[in-house]
C-alpha positions as CSV (number, residue, x, y, z in Angstrom):
1,M,-4.2,6.0,28.1
2,I,-5.4,2.8,26.4
3,A,-8.4,3.2,24.1
4,V,-11.0,0.5,24.5
5,S,-13.8,0.2,22.0
6,N,-17.5,-0.1,22.9
7,E,-17.5,-3.4,21.1
8,A,-14.7,-4.7,23.4
9,I,-16.6,-3.6,26.5
10,I,-19.8,-5.2,25.3
11,R,-18.0,-8.5,24.4
12,T,-16.4,-8.6,27.8
13,K,-19.7,-8.0,29.5
14,L,-21.3,-10.8,27.4
15,T,-18.6,-13.3,27.8
16,C,-16.9,-12.6,31.1
17,E,-19.1,-10.9,33.7
18,P,-21.1,-13.3,35.7
19,I,-24.8,-12.5,36.0
20,A,-26.2,-15.8,37.3
21,G,-23.8,-17.5,39.8
22,K,-20.7,-18.0,37.7
23,W,-22.4,-17.8,34.2
24,S,-22.1,-14.8,31.9
25,I,-24.9,-13.7,29.5
26,Q,-23.3,-15.8,26.8
27,D,-23.3,-18.8,29.0
28,V,-27.0,-18.4,29.9
29,V,-27.9,-18.0,26.2
30,S,-25.9,-21.1,25.4
31,H,-27.5,-23.0,28.2
32,I,-31.0,-22.2,27.0
33,M,-30.1,-23.0,23.4
34,G,-28.9,-26.4,24.6
35,W,-32.1,-27.2,26.3
36,D,-34.1,-25.9,23.3
37,K,-32.2,-28.3,21.1
38,N,-32.9,-31.2,23.5
39,F,-36.6,-30.3,23.7
40,T,-36.9,-30.0,19.9
41,K,-35.5,-33.5,19.6
42,A,-38.1,-34.8,22.0
43,L,-40.8,-32.9,20.1
44,I,-39.7,-34.6,16.8
45,Q,-39.9,-38.0,18.5
46,I,-43.4,-37.3,19.8
47,I,-44.9,-35.4,16.8
48,D,-43.2,-37.1,13.8
49,K,-42.7,-40.6,15.2
50,G,-45.5,-40.9,17.7
51,Q,-43.0,-41.9,20.4
52,V,-43.9,-40.4,23.8
53,M,-40.9,-40.9,26.0
54,L,-40.4,-37.9,28.2
55,K,-38.0,-38.6,31.0
56,E,-35.5,-36.8,33.1
57,H,-32.2,-36.1,31.5
58,P,-29.6,-38.7,32.9
59,D,-26.9,-36.1,33.6
60,V,-28.2,-32.6,33.8
61,Q,-25.0,-31.0,35.1
62,T,-22.8,-32.6,32.3
63,F,-25.4,-31.4,29.7
64,N,-25.4,-27.9,31.1
65,D,-21.6,-27.8,31.2
66,S,-21.4,-29.0,27.6
67,S,-23.9,-26.4,26.5
68,V,-22.0,-23.6,28.2
69,A,-18.6,-24.9,26.8
70,F,-20.0,-25.0,23.3
71,G,-21.3,-21.4,23.6
72,R,-17.9,-20.2,24.8
73,T,-16.3,-21.4,21.5
74,M,-18.6,-19.1,19.5
75,K,-18.7,-15.3,18.9
76,P,-21.6,-13.8,20.8
77,H,-23.3,-12.6,17.6
78,D,-23.1,-16.1,16.1
79,L,-24.3,-17.8,19.3
80,L,-27.3,-15.4,19.5
81,N,-28.2,-16.1,15.8
82,E,-28.0,-19.8,16.4
83,A,-30.0,-19.6,19.6
84,I,-32.8,-17.6,17.8
85,A,-32.8,-20.1,14.9
86,Q,-33.1,-23.0,17.4
87,R,-35.9,-21.3,19.3
88,K,-37.8,-20.7,16.0
89,Q,-37.4,-24.3,15.0
90,M,-38.8,-25.4,18.3
91,I,-41.8,-23.1,18.0
92,A,-42.5,-24.3,14.5
93,K,-42.7,-27.8,15.8
94,L,-45.1,-26.8,18.5
């Protein structure tokens, strides 16, 4: 019998099991974090520089794919911490 730790099971669920189409929980967190970063940049342009230029992202699918790929390079704990920090930064700008 092979012993599997709870941590290994949780990591597998976070990184491998799809919950939304083909995306895992980690992929969804990374996706949201990517858009939070993008929106924060727009807020900085509006608030700090007075430049109001909200427009549709030119390539949403590529942006989403890049965000998910970035998140897959991180440990789940590190990704979650970065996502929380990014969300706090965005809220502070609001």
